[in-house]
C-alpha positions in Angstrom: 40.6 30.6 -49.9 39.2 28.2 -52.0 40.5 25.2 -50.3 39.0 26.7 -47.2 35.5 27.4 -48.8 35.1 23.8 -49.6 36.7 22.2 -46.7 34.3 19.3 -45.1 32.7 20.4 -41.5 34.6 18.8 -38.6 32.5 16.2 -36.7 32.7 16.7 -33.0 34.6 13.6 -31.5 32.2 11.7 -29.2 33.9 13.3 -25.9 33.3 16.8 -27.4 29.2 16.1 -28.1 26.7 17.2 -25.6 26.2 15.2 -22.5 22.9 13.4 -22.2 20.5 15.5 -20.4 19.7 14.4 -16.8 16.3 12.8 -16.2 13.9 14.7 -13.9 12.8 13.3 -10.4 9.1 12.8 -12.1 10.8 10.7 -15.0 12.5 8.2 -12.6 9.5 7.7 -10.7 7.4 7.0 -13.9 10.1 4.5 -15.3 10.6 3.0 -12.3 6.9 2.5 -11.4 6.1 1.1 -14.9 9.0 -1.5 -14.3 7.3 -2.7 -11.0 3.8 -2.6 -12.8 5.3 -4.9 -15.8 6.8 -7.3 -13.0 3.8 -7.3 -10.5 1.3 -8.1 -13.6 3.4 -10.1 -15.8 2.8 -13.5 -14.4 -0.8 -14.3 -14.7 -0.8 -16.9 -12.1 0.7 -14.2 -9.5 -2.0 -11.9 -10.6 -4.7 -14.4 -9.9 -3.7 -15.6 -6.6 -3.2 -12.2 -5.9 -6.7 -11.2 -6.1 -8.2 -14.5 -5.1 -6.9 -14.4 -1.8 -8.8 -11.5 -0.2 -11.8 -13.3 -1.5 -11.2 -16.3 0.1 -10.3 -14.8 3.5 -13.5 -12.5 2.9 -15.7 -15.5 2.4 -13.9 -17.3 5.0 -14.3 -14.8 7.7 -18.1 -13.9 6.6 -18.9 -17.7 7.7 -17.0 -18.3 10.5 -18.3 -15.0 12.1 -21.6 -15.0 10.9 -23.1 -15.9 14.0 -22.2 -12.3 15.6 -24.6 -10.8 13.1 -27.2 -10.5 16.0 -25.2 -8.5 18.2 -26.2 -4.8 18.8 -23.0 -3.4 17.3 -23.6 -5.4 14.2 -27.3 -5.6 13.8 -27.7 -2.4 12.8 -25.6 -2.9 9.3 -28.4 -5.5 8.5 -25.8 -8.6 8.1 -22.3 -9.1 9.3 -21.0 -9.0 5.6 -21.7 -5.3 5.5 -19.9 -4.9 8.7 -16.9 -6.9 7.2 -16.6 -5.9 3.9 -15.3 -2.6 4.6 -12.9 -3.7 7.3 -11.4 -6.0 4.8 -10.9 -3.6 2.4 -8.5 -1.7 5.0 -6.9 -5.0 6.0 -6.2 -5.6 2.3 -4.5 -2.5 2.3 -2.3 -3.2 5.2 -1.2 -6.6 3.5 -0.5 -4.8 0.6 1.6 -2.3 2.4 3.6 -5.2 4.1 4.5 -6.5 1.0 5.9 -3.1 -0.4 8.7 -3.8 2.2 9.0 -7.4 0.7 9.0 -6.3 -2.9 11.9 -3.7 -2.2 13.8 -6.2 -0.3 13.7 -8.5 -3.3 15.1 -5.8 -5.1 17.8 -5.2 -2.8 19.1 -9.0 -2.8 18.6 -9.3 -6.4 21.2 -6.1 -6.8 18.8 -4.2 -8.7 18.7 -1.3 -6.3 23.2 -1.5 -6.0 22.9 -0.9 -9.6 20.7 1.9 -9.6 23.3 3.5 -7.3 25.8 3.8 -10.0 23.3 5.9 -12.0 22.7 9.6 -11.7 19.1 9.5 -10.3 17.6 9.9 -7.2 17.3 7.1 -4.6 14.3 8.6 -3.1 12.6 8.3 -6.5 13.2 4.4 -6.2 11.2 4.3 -2.8 8.4 6.6 -4.3 8.3 4.4 -7.5 7.6 1.2 -5.2 4.9 2.7 -3.3 3.0 4.1 -6.3 3.3 1.0 -8.0 1.9 -1.3 -5.0 -0.6 1.6 -4.5 -1.8 0.8 -8.3 -1.9 -2.7 -7.5 -4.0 -2.3 -4.1 -6.5 -0.5 -6.4 -7.4 -3.1 -8.6 -7.5 -5.8 -5.4 -10.0 -3.3 -3.6 -12.1 -2.9 -6.7 -12.2 -6.5 -7.7 -12.9 -7.5 -3.8 -15.7 -5.0 -3.8 -17.3 -6.3 -6.7 -16.8 -9.8 -5.9 -18.5 -8.8 -2.2 -21.2 -7.5 -4.0 -21.9 -10.4 -6.3 -20.9 -13.6 -3.9 -21.7 -12.5 -0.8 -24.5 -10.2 -1.1 -22.8 -7.0 0.5 -25.0 -4.0 0.0 -23.3 -0.6 0.0 -26.2 1.8 0.9 -23.7 4.8 0.6 -24.2 4.5 -3.4 -21.8 4.6 -6.0 -20.6 8.0 -4.4 -20.1 6.4 -0.8 -18.0 3.1 -2.3 -16.1 5.4 -4.4 -15.1 7.6 -1.6 -14.2 4.7 0.8 -12.3 2.8 -2.0 -10.2 6.1 -2.2 -9.5 6.4 1.2 -8.8 3.1 1.6 -5.9 3.9 -1.4 -4.5 6.7 0.5 -4.2 4.8 3.9 -2.9 1.9 2.2 -0.2 4.1 0.4 0.8 5.8 3.5 1.1 2.7 5.6 3.3 1.4 2.7 5.8 3.9 4.1 6.2 2.3 7.4 7.1 -0.8 5.9 9.4 0.3 3.2 11.0 2.4 6.4 11.2 -1.1 8.5 12.8 -2.8 5.3 15.3 0.0 4.7 16.3 -0.5 8.2 16.7 -4.5 8.8 17.4 -5.5 5.3 17.1 -9.0 6.3 14.1 -11.1 5.0 13.8 -13.3 8.0 13.8 -10.3 10.3 11.3 -8.1 8.3 8.7 -10.9 8.2 8.8 -11.2 12.0 8.5 -7.4 12.1 5.9 -6.8 9.6 3.7 -9.4 11.3 4.2 -8.0 14.3 3.3 -4.8 13.6 0.2 -6.3 11.3 -1.6 -8.8 13.4 -2.1 -6.6 16.5 -3.5 -3.6 14.6 -5.9 -6.1 12.7 -7.0 -8.1 15.3 -7.4 -5.4 18.0 -9.4 -3.0 15.8 -13.2 -2.8 15.3 -12.4 -5.0 11.9 -14.2 -8.1 13.1 -16.2 -7.7 16.4 -17.6 -4.4 17.6 -16.2 -2.5 20.5 -19.0 -3.0 22.5 -18.4 -6.9 22.8 -14.7 -6.6 24.0 -12.9 -6.4 27.1 -12.4 -3.2 28.8 -8.9 -3.4 28.5 -9.0 -4.0 24.5 -11.7 -1.6 23.9 -9.1 0.9 25.5 -6.4 -0.4 22.9 -8.9 -0.8 20.1 -9.8 3.1 20.8 -6.3 3.9 20.5 -5.4 1.7 17.4 -5.1 4.0 14.3 -6.6 1.3 11.9 -9.8 1.4 13.7 -10.3 4.8 12.6 -9.7 4.1 9.0 -12.2 1.1 9.2 -14.9 3.3 10.9 -14.2 6.1 8.2 -14.7 3.2 5.4 -17.9 1.7 7.0 -19.2 5.1 7.3 -18.9 6.1 3.3 -19.5 2.9 2.1 -22.8 2.6 4.0 -23.8 6.1 4.4 -23.4 6.2 8.2 -22.4 9.3 10.0 -18.6 9.3 10.3 -17.8 11.7 13.2 -14.3 12.6 13.2 -13.0 9.4 11.8 -12.4 10.6 8.5 -10.2 13.4 9.3 -8.4 11.6 12.1 -7.5 8.6 9.8 -6.2 11.0 7.1 -4.3 12.4 9.8 -2.9 9.7 11.3 -2.0 8.2 7.8 -0.3 11.6 6.5 2.0 11.0 10.0 2.6 7.8 9.5 3.8 8.5 5.8 6.2 11.6 6.6 7.9 9.8 9.3 8.2 6.2 7.3 9.3 8.4 4.5 11.9 10.2 6.5 13.4 7.4 8.0 13.4 5.5 4.6 15.0 8.0 2.9 17.9 8.5 5.5 18.4 4.7 5.9 18.1 4.0 2.3 21.0 6.4 1.4 23.1 4.0 3.6 25.9 2.1 1.6 25.5 -0.9 3.5 22.2 -1.7 1.7 24.2 -3.0 -1.2 25.4 -6.0 0.7 22.5 -7.5 2.4 23.4 -9.5 5.5 
């Protein structure tokens, strides 16, 4: 009895210890998104040129197309800059959405997503984290571009602080939803050259057949029909209406509805194709 009473407690073997508790989906998204943000903002040169690019393009387009400021569809905005800046914000969202696919493809080719397959995490968390981190980067780009437009180009958002904030938030939501389309294209094609060509085929017709750079009244009849069917036109019209305090009509709910459909369709396709084992061996 004495010997049993003074016996040292038995330490369980490592195999007998409690297993490491599995992480939740929210934790997985948070950790992976933080990693992507650290990578995106870790290179100062990449950050600098990423913020400079939309400002340079905005400055270029505002000067090249400045002669159309007297057209009936533009004159009401008191300057082509006021007509152009809200559309440029939406186009920045489109460009950043395209880079979401490129960023995911880089992680596929580097073997990072292949290693994640060996871990007890949800593959959908990888996709959600990618879109969230790129949306955070988009938010910084939109804010810097809007401020630079006011300071350097004389952009005057007559919608006030509330209108500009609402326009930026709307553009951020649209950009996040569009990123799912390009993520879905990436998980489907999984080849850099094909992805680049497919992304440009999607992006440029949407940008230049919309109401971004020219009013609909100046377009040929057939292009006017295409622009009216272009989902990007509704997002641009909604952003202009919010930033400039103009009537928005149905542009805001229609743009949000189209963006939601794009996110649901892209997310469903991306989730299905990303689970395919062929992802670990890019062609």
